[in-house]
SERO-810219 format. One line per field, with one value per residue (C-alpha): residue number from 0; residue in one letter; y, z, x. Coordinates in steps of 0.2 Angstrom, whole numbers, plus 5000, padded with zeros to 4 digits. Example, Ala and Ser with C-alpha at 12.3 -4.5 7.8 and 13.67 -1.06 7.14 Angstrom:
<pts>
i = c(0 1)
aa = c(A S)
y = c(4978 4995)
z = c(5039 5036)
x = c(5062 5068)
</pts>
This chain:
<pts>
i = c(0 1 2 3 4 5 6 7 8 9 10 11 12 13 14 15 16 17 18 19 20 21 22 23 24 25 26 27 28 29 30 31 32 33 34 35 36 37 38 39 40 41 42 43 44 45 46 47 48 49 50 51 52 53 54 55 56 57 58 59 60 61 62 63 64 65 66 67 68 69 70 71 72 73 74 75 76 77 78 79 80 81 82 83 84 85 86 87 88 89 90 91 92 93 94 95 96 97 98 99 100 101 102 103 104 105 106 107 108 109 110 111 112 113 114 115 116 117 118 119 120 121 122 123 124 125 126 127 128 129 130 131 132 133 134 135 136 137 138 139 140 141 142 143 144 145 146 147 148 149 150 151 152 153 154 155 156 157 158 159 160 161 162 163 164 165 166 167 168 169 170 171 172 173 174 175 176 177 178 179 180 181 182 183 184 185 186 187 188 189 190 191 192 193 194 195 196 197 198 199 200 201 202 203 204 205 206 207 208 209 210 211 212 213 214 215 216 217 218 219 220 221 222 223 224 225 226 227 228 229 230 231 232 233 234 235 236 237 238 239 240 241 242 243 244 245 246 247 248 249 250 251 252 253 254 255 256 257 258 259 260 261 262 263 264 265 266 267 268 269 270 271 272 273 274 275 276 277 278 279 280 281 282 283 284 285 286 287 288 289 290 291 292 293 294 295 296 297 298 299 300 301 302 303 304 305 306 307 308 309 310 311 312 313 314 315 316 317 318 319 320 321 322 323 324 325 326 327 328 329 330 331 332 333 334 335 336 337 338 339 340 341 342 343 344 345 346 347 348 349 350 351 352 353 354 355 356 357 358 359 360 361 362 363 364 365 366 367 368 369 370 371 372 373 374 375 376 377 378 379 380 381 382 383 384 385 386 387 388 389 390 391 392 393 394 395 396 397 398 399 400 401 402 403 404 405 406 407 408 409 410 411 412 413 414 415 416 417 418 419 420 421 422 423 424 425 426 427 428 429 430 431 432 433 434 435 436 437 438 439 440 441 442 443 444 445 446 447 448 449 450 451 452 453 454 455 456 457 458 459 460 461 462 463 464 465 466 467 468 469 470 471 472 473 474 475 476 477 478 479 480 481 482 483 484 485 486 487 488 489 490 491 492 493 494 495 496 497 498 499 500 501 502 503 504 505 506 507 508 509 510 511 512 513 514 515 516 517 518 519 520 521 522 523 524 525 526 527 528 529 530 531 532 533 534 535 536 537 538 539 540 541 542 543 544 545 546 547 548 549 550 551 552 553 554 555 556 557 558 559 560 561 562 563 564 565 566 567 568 569 570 571 572 573 574 575 576 577 578 579 580 581 582 583 584 585 586 587 588 589 590 591 592 593 594 595 596 597 598 599 600 601 602 603 604 605 606 607 608 609 610 611 612 613 614 615 616 617 618 619 620 621 622 623 624 625 626 627 628 629 630 631 632 633 634 635 636 637 638 639 640 641 642 643 644 645 646 647 648 649 650 651 652 653 654 655 656 657 658 659 660 661 662 663 664 665 666 667 668 669 670 671 672 673 674 675 676 677 678 679 680 681 682 683 684 685 686 687 688 689 690 691 692 693 694 695 696 697 698 699 700 701 702 703 704 705 706 707 708 709 710 711 712 713 714 715)
aa = c(M V D I H L T V S K S L S V K Q K C A V C I H D A C Y I V L L A I A F L C I F A R P A Y A Y V D P S V M T Y T I Q A L A A V A V A L S A V L G V A F R R S R K V L F R I F H I D E N A T K I V E E S V H R V D A K G A E A A N I H M G E V L A D E Q T R M R N Y R E G R L G F R G R F F T A L L V C A F S V Y T V F V V A P L E L V A N N A K D I S F S L T D V F G P V M I A G L I M A L V A A V F L S V L R G R V F N V A S A L V F G L G F C A Y V Q A L F M N K D M P L A D G H E V Y W G D F T R Q M I V S G F V W I V I L G V I T A F S I I W V R K T R T I F S A A A I V L V V V Q T V G V V S L W G P A I Q N F T D T T A A E T A G I R A T R E G L Y N V S S K K N V V V F V L D T T D T L E V E H L H E T N P E T F D G L T G F T W Y S D T V G S M I P T R Y G A T S L L Y G L R P T D T N R P F E D F V Q N W A K D S T F L N D I R S L G Y S S G I Y S D M V E Y D W S A A Y T R D R T L N V H E L R G R G A D N Q M D T L G A L R I L Y K A A F C R D L P W V F K P R F W Y Y S E D L N M R M R K N V N M D D I D L S S Q P Y K E D D L K Y Y H E L K H Y G L S T Q E E V H G E N G D F R F I H L V G S H P P F I I N K N V E P A K N E S E Q T E D E Q T I A S F K I V E E Y I K E L K R L G L Y E N T S I I I T A D H G R W Y S T L E D I K T P S A P C I F Y K P A G Q T A E E A S A P M K V S S A P V W H Y D I L A Q V L K D M G A D K Q M L S N Y T T P L D E V K E G E N R P R Y Y I E T L S N G K Q D T E L R E F V I N G D A K D M S N W S L T G K V W P I Q E W)
y = c(5196 5193 5200 5201 5206 5210 5208 5216 5213 5226 5229 5217 5224 5227 5213 5201 5207 5204 5186 5182 5189 5180 5164 5166 5171 5156 5145 5153 5150 5132 5130 5137 5125 5110 5116 5118 5101 5094 5103 5096 5096 5085 5068 5063 5045 5034 5028 5017 5027 5016 5018 5036 5037 5028 5038 5055 5048 5043 5060 5069 5059 5064 5082 5081 5073 5085 5099 5092 5089 5107 5114 5105 5109 5128 5128 5120 5130 5146 5140 5137 5154 5162 5154 5160 5178 5177 5181 5177 5172 5174 5191 5200 5189 5194 5182 5179 5175 5164 5168 5166 5164 5167 5157 5165 5149 5141 5126 5113 5120 5121 5102 5097 5107 5100 5082 5085 5092 5077 5065 5074 5074 5055 5052 5063 5055 5037 5042 5050 5034 5023 5035 5037 5050 5057 5054 5069 5065 5047 5052 5064 5050 5037 5049 5052 5033 5028 5042 5036 5018 5020 5033 5022 5006 5013 5030 5031 5013 5014 5032 5026 5010 5021 5034 5021 5012 5028 5022 5005 5010 5018 5030 5043 5049 5063 5049 5039 5053 5058 5041 5035 5050 5050 5032 5034 5048 5038 5023 5034 5042 5026 5017 5032 5032 5013 5014 5029 5018 5008 5015 5013 5001 4992 5009 5011 4994 4995 5012 5006 4991 5001 5012 4997 4989 5005 5007 4988 4991 5007 4997 4983 4994 5004 4990 4972 4972 4973 4955 4956 4946 4955 4956 4952 4936 4923 4910 4914 4900 4907 4893 4902 4916 4907 4917 4933 4926 4921 4937 4949 4939 4940 4959 4961 4951 4960 4977 4974 4965 4980 4993 4983 4982 5000 5005 4995 5001 5019 5024 5043 5044 5030 5038 5055 5047 5037 5052 5063 5049 5047 5065 5065 5049 5056 5071 5061 5049 5064 5072 5055 5055 5073 5070 5057 5067 5078 5064 5052 5064 5068 5049 5047 5061 5056 5040 5047 5064 5068 5085 5077 5066 5050 5037 5021 5006 5009 4996 5005 4993 4978 4971 4976 4966 4969 4961 4958 4949 4948 4942 4939 4935 4929 4930 4919 4925 4911 4897 4884 4870 4857 4864 4862 4844 4840 4846 4838 4821 4825 4837 4835 4843 4860 4861 4855 4873 4875 4867 4870 4873 4866 4864 4865 4854 4858 4877 4889 4907 4923 4930 4932 4941 4949 4966 4957 4942 4952 4965 4952 4947 4965 4971 4955 4959 4951 4956 4948 4960 4958 4975 4984 4987 4979 4995 5003 4989 4991 5010 5007 4992 4999 5012 4999 4987 4987 4975 4988 4998 4983 4979 4996 4995 4980 4989 4983 4993 4987 4986 4981 4977 4975 4987 4982 4996 5010 5010 5026 5018 5011 5022 5035 5023 5012 5027 5032 5015 5008 5013 5011 5017 5035 5048 5044 5055 5055 5044 5038 5029 5013 5022 5026 5021 5009 5017 5002 4990 5002 5003 4984 4980 4994 4989 4971 4977 4988 4973 4964 4978 4982 4965 4953 4940 4926 4935 4941 4925 4928 4946 4943 4952 4954 4970 4964 4964 4983 4989 4975 4978 4997 4999 5001 4989 5000 4997 4991 5001 5017 5014 5024 5011 5024 5032 5016 5009 4990 4979 4961 4956 4939 4940 4957 4954 4938 4947 4961 4949 4940 4957 4966 4952 4956 4969 4975 4992 5009 5007 5013 4997 4995 4995 4976 4970 4971 4965 4962 4958 4953 4950 4940 4934 4916 4904 4918 4917 4921 4907 4916 4909 4892 4882 4890 4907 4911 4918 4903 4899 4887 4880 4866 4878 4889 4879 4882 4869 4878 4895 4889 4880 4896 4905 4893 4895 4914 4911 4899 4913 4924 4910 4908 4926 4925 4910 4920 4934 4921 4927 4912 4903 4920 4924 4919 4916 4912 4908 4909 4916 4930 4916 4900 4895 4909 4908 4920 4914 4920 4903 4896 4888 4869 4865 4871 4886 4887 4897 4887 4890 4886 4892 4892 4899 4910 4904 4887 4878 4875 4857 4862 4875 4862 4848 4844 4851 4843 4841 4845 4842 4855 4865 4882 4898 4913 4925 4914 4921 4938 4930 4921 4936 4946 4931 4929 4948 4945 4950 4946 4936 4952 4958 4941 4940 4952 4939 4921 4907 4907 4894 4884 4883 4874 4855 4841 4833 4849 4852 4870 4878 4890 4903 4908 4922 4919 4933 4931 4940 4943 4944 4963 4967 4959 4956 4947 4940 4924 4916 4897 4888 4873 4859 4846 4844 4860 4850 4840 4851 4841 4850 4867 4874 4891 4900 4911 4927 4938 4955 4963 4973 4989 4997 5008)
z = c(5065 5078 5096 5104 5122 5129 5147 5155 5173 5185 5191 5205 5222 5232 5243 5228 5220 5236 5238 5220 5222 5239 5231 5216 5227 5237 5222 5216 5233 5232 5215 5220 5235 5223 5212 5227 5232 5215 5213 5229 5234 5222 5228 5221 5217 5202 5192 5177 5160 5155 5173 5172 5156 5163 5180 5170 5160 5176 5183 5167 5169 5187 5182 5168 5180 5194 5183 5177 5195 5201 5186 5190 5208 5204 5193 5205 5220 5210 5206 5225 5228 5215 5222 5240 5235 5222 5207 5190 5179 5164 5168 5156 5142 5128 5129 5115 5120 5111 5093 5086 5067 5058 5042 5030 5019 5033 5043 5029 5025 5043 5045 5030 5036 5054 5047 5038 5053 5064 5051 5051 5070 5070 5059 5069 5085 5078 5072 5089 5098 5087 5087 5068 5061 5044 5035 5042 5060 5057 5050 5064 5077 5068 5066 5085 5090 5076 5080 5098 5094 5081 5091 5106 5097 5081 5087 5107 5108 5095 5101 5119 5114 5105 5119 5133 5123 5116 5121 5112 5096 5082 5078 5088 5091 5078 5065 5068 5073 5056 5048 5063 5064 5045 5045 5060 5052 5036 5045 5056 5041 5030 5046 5049 5031 5030 5047 5041 5027 5040 5047 5061 5075 5065 5065 5084 5088 5076 5082 5100 5097 5089 5104 5115 5107 5109 5127 5131 5123 5134 5150 5145 5143 5159 5171 5165 5158 5174 5173 5155 5153 5147 5128 5130 5119 5132 5129 5137 5145 5141 5151 5167 5162 5161 5175 5166 5150 5159 5168 5154 5142 5155 5157 5138 5136 5150 5143 5125 5131 5142 5129 5116 5127 5132 5113 5110 5125 5127 5110 5111 5128 5125 5109 5117 5132 5120 5109 5125 5132 5116 5116 5134 5132 5117 5127 5142 5131 5122 5139 5143 5126 5127 5144 5137 5122 5131 5140 5125 5113 5127 5129 5110 5107 5122 5112 5094 5093 5095 5102 5117 5121 5119 5119 5109 5103 5084 5070 5066 5063 5065 5048 5050 5057 5060 5047 5062 5076 5082 5097 5094 5107 5101 5114 5109 5120 5132 5123 5137 5139 5140 5123 5115 5123 5115 5098 5099 5100 5088 5076 5077 5060 5068 5074 5059 5055 5072 5067 5079 5094 5111 5118 5137 5143 5162 5163 5176 5172 5182 5183 5175 5166 5151 5159 5173 5162 5147 5159 5169 5152 5149 5166 5175 5192 5204 5220 5235 5249 5257 5266 5250 5242 5225 5218 5223 5215 5198 5198 5199 5189 5174 5184 5195 5181 5173 5158 5144 5151 5150 5132 5127 5136 5126 5110 5105 5099 5105 5096 5108 5099 5113 5119 5137 5136 5135 5153 5162 5173 5158 5143 5146 5152 5137 5125 5130 5127 5111 5093 5091 5106 5104 5100 5084 5069 5060 5057 5040 5027 5038 5049 5036 5042 5032 5034 5030 5040 5055 5055 5053 5068 5079 5075 5080 5097 5099 5097 5109 5122 5119 5115 5129 5136 5125 5109 5116 5110 5093 5092 5104 5098 5104 5106 5093 5080 5082 5074 5062 5055 5056 5047 5028 5018 5010 5000 5012 5002 5007 5026 5037 5050 5062 5063 5066 5083 5085 5089 5092 5076 5069 5052 5049 5055 5044 5028 5031 5034 5018 5009 5016 5021 5032 5028 5035 5027 5031 5049 5063 5071 5087 5086 5089 5084 5086 5099 5094 5106 5096 5105 5095 5099 5099 5108 5116 5112 5102 5090 5073 5063 5056 5055 5037 5045 5037 5045 5052 5041 5052 5070 5066 5063 5078 5090 5101 5091 5074 5081 5090 5074 5064 5077 5074 5056 5058 5067 5054 5041 5050 5051 5032 5030 5042 5032 5015 5022 5028 5046 5054 5061 5070 5077 5094 5095 5110 5108 5124 5130 5142 5153 5152 5150 5157 5174 5183 5200 5218 5224 5222 5205 5204 5187 5181 5170 5162 5147 5133 5131 5115 5112 5098 5101 5089 5083 5077 5063 5047 5053 5071 5064 5053 5066 5071 5087 5104 5120 5137 5154 5162 5175 5168 5173 5164 5171 5164 5147 5152 5158 5141 5131 5139 5138 5120 5118 5127 5145 5158 5174 5184 5174 5174 5193 5194 5185 5186 5177 5157 5149 5142 5159 5168 5169 5167 5184 5194 5210 5207 5216 5205 5211 5203 5209 5205 5203 5211 5202 5204 5186 5186 5194 5203 5221 5228 5224 5232 5229 5225 5225 5213 5218 5204 5187 5185 5176 5192 5203 5218 5217 5219 5237 5244 5252 5263 5254 5250 5242 5243 5228 5229 5215 5205)
x = c(4650 4664 4664 4681 4683 4700 4703 4719 4724 4728 4746 4752 4752 4768 4764 4761 4777 4787 4781 4785 4802 4806 4800 4812 4826 4824 4825 4841 4849 4843 4850 4867 4868 4865 4879 4891 4887 4890 4907 4914 4933 4943 4949 4966 4963 4965 4950 4951 4947 4932 4925 4927 4918 4903 4904 4903 4888 4879 4883 4877 4861 4858 4861 4848 4836 4839 4836 4820 4815 4820 4810 4795 4796 4799 4784 4772 4777 4775 4757 4754 4760 4749 4734 4738 4740 4726 4738 4731 4746 4735 4730 4741 4737 4724 4709 4697 4680 4668 4664 4647 4645 4628 4627 4616 4613 4603 4602 4604 4621 4626 4622 4632 4647 4645 4644 4660 4668 4662 4669 4686 4686 4682 4696 4708 4702 4705 4723 4726 4721 4731 4746 4746 4758 4761 4777 4785 4781 4786 4803 4806 4802 4812 4827 4828 4827 4839 4851 4851 4854 4867 4876 4877 4884 4893 4899 4901 4908 4922 4927 4928 4938 4951 4951 4954 4968 4977 4994 4992 4984 4993 4979 4971 4953 4957 4961 4945 4932 4928 4925 4915 4904 4901 4897 4885 4876 4873 4867 4855 4848 4846 4838 4826 4820 4817 4808 4797 4790 4781 4764 4752 4755 4769 4779 4775 4782 4797 4802 4801 4811 4825 4825 4825 4840 4850 4844 4849 4866 4868 4863 4874 4890 4886 4881 4884 4902 4911 4917 4923 4940 4955 4958 4976 4976 4974 4961 4944 4934 4917 4909 4915 4903 4886 4879 4882 4875 4859 4857 4861 4850 4835 4838 4837 4822 4813 4817 4813 4796 4791 4795 4785 4770 4771 4772 4755 4746 4751 4756 4758 4765 4777 4783 4786 4795 4806 4810 4814 4825 4834 4839 4844 4855 4864 4868 4874 4885 4892 4897 4906 4916 4921 4928 4939 4945 4959 4967 4966 4974 4987 4991 4992 5004 5014 5019 5018 5025 5044 5040 5032 5047 5037 5050 5047 5056 5057 5061 5077 5091 5080 5086 5104 5119 5137 5150 5161 5152 5134 5125 5106 5093 5076 5062 5047 5034 5026 5036 5037 5050 5036 5029 5046 5047 5030 5035 5052 5042 5028 5036 5055 5057 5053 5070 5080 5085 5094 5110 5124 5112 5110 5093 5092 5078 5079 5076 5069 5062 5063 5045 5028 5020 5030 5033 5043 5050 5056 5063 5073 5082 5086 5092 5097 5091 5078 5070 5079 5076 5058 5060 5061 5044 5043 5037 5053 5062 5053 5055 5074 5076 5084 5094 5102 5106 5124 5120 5117 5131 5143 5137 5142 5159 5163 5161 5144 5129 5112 5095 5081 5065 5052 5039 5043 5057 5043 5038 5042 5055 5064 5062 5075 5088 5086 5086 5103 5110 5102 5101 5083 5074 5070 5057 5048 5053 5037 5022 5028 5020 5017 5005 4991 4974 4963 4946 4935 4947 4946 4928 4926 4937 4930 4912 4917 4924 4908 4897 4907 4905 4887 4878 4873 4885 4879 4885 4902 4912 4906 4913 4928 4943 4961 4971 4983 4969 4966 4982 4984 4966 4967 4983 4984 4995 5009 5024 5038 5051 5042 5043 5056 5059 5066 5048 5039 5036 5040 5026 5026 5018 5025 5017 5023 5040 5041 5035 5048 5062 5059 5057 5072 5083 5097 5110 5127 5125 5117 5118 5130 5137 5147 5166 5166 5149 5130 5118 5100 5086 5070 5054 5041 5023 5029 5017 5007 4988 4978 4984 4981 4996 4998 5014 5018 5018 5001 4985 4976 4961 4952 4950 4963 4976 4973 4983 4998 5008 5005 5010 5025 5031 5028 5039 5054 5052 5054 5070 5075 5073 5084 5097 5096 5100 5115 5121 5118 5129 5142 5140 5131 5147 5153 5135 5130 5112 5100 5082 5071 5055 5050 5042 5034 5015 5004 4995 4983 4979 4977 4985 5002 5006 5003 5012 5030 5031 5048 5054 5063 5081 5092 5110 5122 5139 5150 5166 5160 5168 5158 5156 5150 5138 5130 5128 5110 5103 5110 5100 5107 5099 5111 5101 5101 5092 5085 5098 5112 5107 5114 5130 5132 5129 5142 5154 5151 5156 5172 5168 5182 5179 5178 5163 5155 5156 5141 5131 5126 5134 5135 5124 5139 5147 5133 5136 5124 5120 5125 5116 5112 5097 5088 5075 5058 5046 5028 5016 4999 4985 4966 4964 4964 4980 4995 4993 5008 5025 5032 5049 5052 5068 5070 5082 5082 5073 5062 5049 5045 5034 5039 5057 5049 5047 5042 5057 5045 5050 5034 5032 5015 5010 5001 4991 5004)
</pts>
């Protein structure tokens, strides 16, 4: 027999109803005020994309925490209110009172049954204390912690990397999203199944460690990566980051130790907390990624879609020359005169192919880094007025120049193969004066993504971001790696070069040059000839090419010497093609660099930095063109290259008066002051420019002195 008593409350009084309504209204007002504080008036300021991502994640976490706090506060204040006004919140619920069962079989059967119940209860309580779960419960818990850790390292990190580098990577978030998500889902499911096989305390500790690894990775990316060096190819001295390695390693050990201890002592509570934290952190990171999606897609389409007017330096005409006359400038990035001097002594065969050339051993550059040095070679201007902000000079650099206009007026077409022309202040100007700088006409076969290759390099970059500092050297990568590893190898004959952006990729250029060769057909040439400006990686780190123009296989091949020798071998291959076409004698060739050896300092430079300069004139006899390379100590200057280019195209004295002295008119022993503008940097951005004057041999730093001209640089 079962007795059931139903208790139903009386209706609330008017006084009680008013109190509850007033309480709930006050809560709504408080919530509205909180939202108004969150959505404050916007501040118009620049924030780095990666910083913005982490900021959004932090704000999302605050929002979740604030919601939880307000929810708890609302519930507790309501309970206090109910006690004051004697409101029974369970009054409207149906309550089942105690049930008494009379067993007709007697006390013996009842005792046996009670013994079974107590045994089951003891088993249940032991499992409860030890946090034991069935397979279904273990799988659900494992899936949560595995999904969080996999999502943090193998999904969020790659997507943020692509989003924050949208303008430099050939593939967009749309391209990588599917493979990254599918791979992440598979890894999470597989990891959860394997983790679920474990039982008892072993499962508890293992699942806690999986969560801990993901949490440590999240903390590393959010709080401990602010001093990360730039992945621009320059050598990283990891010994300078010893403090970061110690601190991050200590933090990881502490977090993992605490999490493991909690998983042993407070099994059920810890497991619940970890599961809830996993869900919250997945949501928070998703908010951060979603916030980057729109800008990332916009930045990508701005550089890849014709309809968005994204102007790029394409590879159109890269392997075409004029049958009349050609002027070719090779820019071997960072190739310093001192490096050439070293190779001339230790590996003289490097220059055997430069027949008819003169090597100038006393040179002065223009500026550093590449965005200033290469641009100086294209526009030929330098800052002189300290009253004019440098930012204004840069914005008008191309517009104020006459160099490309002068080339066109001399009847030459221009092909500029350097991504330095893609800056906003340069792109439109260059597009109207070159054959290859224009909107892309389609992605083409060359931009097909290698899914496995993309995942491998993205995961490597993710490990570099999310692991403690001590592991970063092992997984360090360079920006050049991304496009190279993500792009599928295709048949070169299927590539439409007019749809392909030009990137400084020496291996790719060398292989294409050997495949296509040079041709005088299928291209619109200038009336009198062609001008080609070809920017290669040269001596710029990372050193990934050996002297045979092959990927460097070991540490002994990853040197400045090996890669520089490879650069000259590429130029030599171009020369061979000109000779094959019978155009070498009538081609003017200049080999230089955008700048000399790299420096990044807040103090004045202490050693010379001077780009190499080689020159071979057109109009040589066969004997002159086959003569070994000569060496000249004439004091030449970066800007002399522009004058030489125009002179070789037939410029008159009036046009040349707007430039410096052509290379072949500078005499050895000439007392000629030359000027160089150093760039001071804090490692993150340029801070100031200072002008040097060089009187005498530029390889001797005692001949360098500051003129007193200074240009502060604002963030722009």
